[in-house]
Every structure is written in structure tokens, then in C-alpha cells.
C-alpha positions as CSV (number, residue, x, y, z in Angstrom):
1,V,-13.4,-12.5,23.2
2,G,-13.4,-11.5,19.7
3,F,-10.7,-10.1,17.8
4,K,-11.4,-8.2,14.4
5,A,-8.3,-7.1,12.0
6,D,-9.2,-4.5,9.2
7,A,-6.5,-4.5,6.4
8,A,-3.9,-4.9,8.8
9,T,-1.6,-7.5,10.5
10,F,-0.4,-7.9,14.0
11,D,1.9,-10.0,16.4
12,I,0.8,-11.8,19.6
13,K,3.5,-11.9,22.3
14,E,4.5,-15.3,23.3
15,T,3.6,-14.7,26.9
16,C,-0.1,-15.0,27.8
17,K,-2.3,-13.7,30.7
18,R,-5.8,-15.0,31.9
19,L,-8.2,-12.2,31.9
20,S,-11.7,-12.1,33.5
21,A,-14.9,-11.1,31.4
22,S,-15.1,-8.0,33.8
23,E,-11.3,-6.9,32.9
24,L,-12.0,-7.1,29.3
25,K,-15.4,-5.2,29.2
26,G,-15.2,-1.8,27.8
27,E,-12.6,0.7,28.8
28,S,-11.0,-1.6,31.2
29,A,-9.9,-3.7,28.5
30,K,-7.2,-0.8,27.6
31,T,-5.7,-1.2,31.0
32,H,-5.7,-5.3,31.4
33,A,-4.9,-6.1,28.1
34,S,-1.8,-3.8,27.8
35,G,1.0,-5.9,27.1
36,L,-0.8,-8.7,25.4
37,F,-0.2,-7.4,21.8
38,A,3.2,-6.2,20.5
39,D,1.7,-3.2,19.6
40,N,-0.7,-2.1,22.0
41,N,-1.1,1.4,20.2
42,S,-2.7,-0.5,17.3
43,W,-5.8,-1.4,19.1
44,A,-8.8,0.3,20.2
45,T,-11.9,-1.3,22.2
46,Q,-15.6,-1.0,21.6
47,A,-17.6,0.5,25.0
48,L,-20.5,-1.5,24.3
49,G,-21.5,-5.3,23.7
50,H,-19.0,-8.0,23.7
51,P,-15.6,-7.0,24.6
52,T,-14.1,-6.8,21.0
53,L,-10.4,-5.3,20.1
54,T,-10.5,-3.8,16.8
55,L,-7.2,-3.5,14.9
56,L,-6.8,0.1,13.4
57,S,-5.8,1.2,9.9
58,W,-2.1,0.7,8.8
59,Y,-2.3,4.5,7.9
60,N,-2.2,7.1,10.8
61,P,-1.7,10.9,9.4
62,E,-0.1,11.5,12.5
63,K,2.7,9.1,12.1
64,T,5.9,9.9,10.3
65,E,7.5,6.4,10.2
66,F,5.5,3.6,8.3
67,Y,6.3,0.0,7.7
68,I,4.7,-2.0,5.0
69,N,4.5,-5.5,5.8
70,S,1.8,-7.2,3.8
71,K,-0.2,-6.6,0.7
72,A,-2.8,-5.0,2.6
73,D,-0.5,-2.2,4.0
74,L,0.7,-1.6,0.5
75,F,-2.7,-0.9,-0.7
76,E,-3.6,1.2,2.4
77,F,-0.3,3.1,1.5
78,A,-1.5,3.6,-2.1
79,K,-5.0,4.6,-0.7
80,A,-3.6,7.5,1.7
81,S,-1.1,8.9,-0.9
82,Q,-4.0,10.1,-2.9
83,T,-4.7,12.6,-0.2
84,D,-1.1,12.5,1.8
85,D,1.9,13.7,0.2
86,F,3.7,12.1,2.9
87,V,6.2,15.0,3.2
88,G,8.4,14.6,6.2
89,K,7.7,10.7,6.4
90,I,9.3,7.8,5.5
91,V,7.9,4.5,4.3
92,Y,9.8,1.2,4.5
93,L,8.9,-1.8,2.6
94,S,9.8,-5.1,5.0
95,D,9.2,-7.9,2.6
96,D,8.7,-8.9,-1.1
97,I,5.1,-8.4,-1.7
98,D,3.1,-10.0,-4.7
99,V,0.3,-7.5,-5.5
100,N,-2.1,-10.1,-6.8
101,E,-1.2,-13.1,-4.4
102,G,-4.2,-13.8,-2.5
103,T,-6.3,-16.3,-0.4
104,A,-8.6,-18.7,-2.1
105,D,-11.5,-16.3,-1.0
106,E,-9.9,-13.2,-2.4
107,M,-9.1,-14.7,-5.6
108,L,-13.0,-15.9,-5.7
109,A,-14.0,-12.4,-4.9
110,R,-12.2,-11.1,-8.0
111,A,-14.0,-13.4,-10.4
112,T,-16.9,-12.4,-12.2
113,D,-20.1,-14.4,-13.2
114,S,-19.2,-13.8,-17.0
115,D,-15.5,-14.6,-16.8
116,P,-14.6,-17.4,-14.0
117,T,-11.0,-16.4,-14.1
118,N,-9.3,-14.3,-11.7
119,D,-9.0,-10.8,-13.0
120,P,-5.8,-9.0,-12.0
121,I,-6.1,-6.4,-9.4
122,A,-5.5,-2.9,-11.1
123,W,-3.0,-1.0,-9.1
124,T,-3.6,2.4,-7.8
125,P,-0.5,4.6,-8.6
126,I,1.2,6.3,-5.5
127,G,0.7,10.1,-5.4
128,T,-1.3,11.8,-7.7
129,K,-1.0,15.0,-10.4
130,D,-2.3,17.4,-7.6
131,K,-0.8,15.6,-4.7
132,P,2.7,14.1,-5.8
133,F,4.4,11.8,-3.4
134,A,6.8,14.0,-1.3
135,G,8.2,11.6,1.2
136,I,11.0,8.9,1.3
137,F,10.1,5.4,0.1
138,D,12.8,2.9,1.1
139,G,12.1,-0.5,-0.4
140,Q,15.0,-2.1,1.3
141,N,15.9,-4.2,-1.8
142,H,12.6,-5.8,-2.0
143,T,10.6,-6.8,-4.8
144,I,7.0,-5.6,-5.7
145,S,5.5,-8.0,-8.1
146,E,2.7,-8.7,-10.3
147,V,1.9,-5.0,-10.5
148,E,-0.7,-4.2,-13.3
149,V,-1.3,-0.6,-13.8
150,S,-2.6,1.4,-17.0
151,G,-3.4,4.9,-17.7
152,T,-3.6,7.7,-20.2
153,Y,-1.2,10.1,-18.6
154,N,2.2,9.7,-16.6
155,V,1.6,5.9,-15.7
156,G,3.3,3.9,-13.3
157,F,3.8,2.4,-9.9
158,F,4.2,5.8,-8.7
159,K,1.9,8.5,-10.5
160,T,4.0,11.6,-9.6
161,V,7.3,12.0,-7.3
162,G,7.5,15.6,-6.1
163,S,10.1,17.9,-5.1
164,G,12.0,16.5,-2.1
165,A,10.9,12.9,-2.6
166,S,13.1,9.9,-2.5
167,V,12.2,6.6,-3.7
168,K,15.1,4.0,-3.4
169,N,16.2,0.2,-3.2
170,L,13.2,-1.0,-5.1
171,T,12.3,-3.5,-7.9
172,I,9.1,-3.4,-9.6
173,E,7.8,-6.5,-11.7
174,G,4.5,-6.8,-13.8
175,T,3.0,-5.0,-16.8
176,I,2.5,-1.3,-17.3
177,H,0.7,0.0,-19.9
178,A,0.2,3.5,-21.4
179,E,-3.1,4.6,-23.4
180,A,-2.4,7.1,-25.9
181,A,-2.5,10.5,-24.3
182,P,-4.6,13.4,-25.9
183,E,-2.9,14.7,-29.1
184,G,0.1,17.0,-28.6
185,I,0.7,15.6,-25.1
186,R,3.9,13.1,-24.3
187,N,3.1,10.1,-21.9
188,Y,5.7,9.2,-19.6
189,V,5.6,5.4,-18.5
190,G,7.8,3.6,-16.0
191,V,8.4,2.8,-12.5
192,A,7.2,6.6,-11.8
193,G,4.7,8.1,-14.6
194,Q,6.6,11.5,-13.3
195,V,9.7,12.7,-11.6
196,N,9.4,16.2,-10.9
197,G,12.1,17.4,-8.7
198,G,12.6,13.9,-6.6
199,T,15.0,11.4,-7.1
200,M,15.1,7.8,-7.6
201,T,18.3,5.8,-6.6
202,N,18.9,1.8,-7.3
203,V,15.4,1.5,-8.4
204,I,15.0,-1.5,-11.1
205,N,12.2,-1.7,-13.3
206,K,11.7,-5.4,-14.3
207,A,7.9,-4.8,-15.5
208,A,6.8,-4.9,-19.2
209,I,6.2,-1.7,-20.6
210,T,3.3,-1.5,-23.1
211,T,1.7,1.4,-25.0
212,A,-0.7,1.9,-27.3
213,T,0.0,1.9,-31.0
214,D,-0.3,5.8,-31.6
215,G,0.8,8.6,-29.5
216,K,4.2,9.7,-27.9
217,Y,5.9,7.9,-25.1
218,S,9.1,8.5,-22.9
219,L,10.3,5.8,-20.6
220,Q,10.9,7.1,-16.9
């Protein structure tokens, strides 16, 4: 039996059960493998070929409660926030996460032929100008470190925290760099590039803030 995990983590229960090949074939695997994993709802089966249980994506638009347990989960959240404002939803950070920590293979994959050093992973800010983050993010007093983000307008770990949103109990470490915005436009930079009607409580910025030599800037 093969198992494939796509950008997520899973827990296997301590208890084990012996299953035959026929019990793990196709749709029957959903019944006979029930209880084998800590979160059965995260698994689906392939109907053809060898019996395979595939872990689904961390993000499910129908869910209202999310837990970030790993770097992979965090990146899934950032990706989902580009199209989902998370209104009516709550996201919990369950552990400290180093955005640029990875396995040897991950680090090697980030190296380029011209530069054998490991380039930092550029962070995709949560929310967008047109789709501000509007949910609740509770860092539970954890730290997200080695964040590397840069941009020309409203630069931060969060791009935009919108109306009704709440960001709390979070520490950010790393580097946040603001390039010069177009002439006449003030560039906001910080944990959140823009807070527009939302709230930030017990949010600590330990990231280094850097800016271009020209332009107007305000810290958030």
C-alpha cells in the first residue's frame, strides 16, 4: 500500500489493524481503513490502480476552523488567502514556524546553478488589496520567523487586514523591505501593510524593516 502526502501533515493512530488487498481496493478502502488515521476526513482513495490513500490539501473552503501545524500549512494558508478572505473563519497557529527552514532536498531545490547558496523563500503576504483578510488569525503566542517579504505598496506579512478581521497573539521575525512607491503615494510597511477596519492585538514585530532611499513610508 502506498501513501502520498500533498503539502500537509498527518498523524497515524497507535492502534493498527491488518487489512487484505481486497479490503484496500478502490471504494472499499474508505470503509475498511476507517479509524486507521487520526483524521479520516482528510483522506480519499483512488478508484483505479494500486490502493492509494491521498492526503487532501490543508485548505478546504467549506471549513470554518483551520490549524497551521507546519510550514506547508502556512504556505497553503497564504495561497488560499489570495482568493478567500476567510470571513467568518478562524485560523490557529499551533507551533513556532521558520519559513526558511527545510529538508536538504528542499534547500537544494532552492539553489540556482549560478548561485549555489540557498536563496530565501519569498513570502506571499496574506490577503490582497482587492481581497483583504477578513477572518480571525490567532497566533496563540507563537512566532513565525525568517520571513522575507518585499514590495512597492503596503508591505507586510499580511498585505491587508480588512474590516472585521482580528489578528492576535503573534510575533513576526525576519526582514520586511519596502521599495519606493509611485510618486505621491505613501507606502505602509510592517506586520501588516494595511489595516483597514480590522484589529491587531498582542502582535509583535521583530522583523527588520528596510526601505528604499526615496519615497514616503509609515510603519504599521
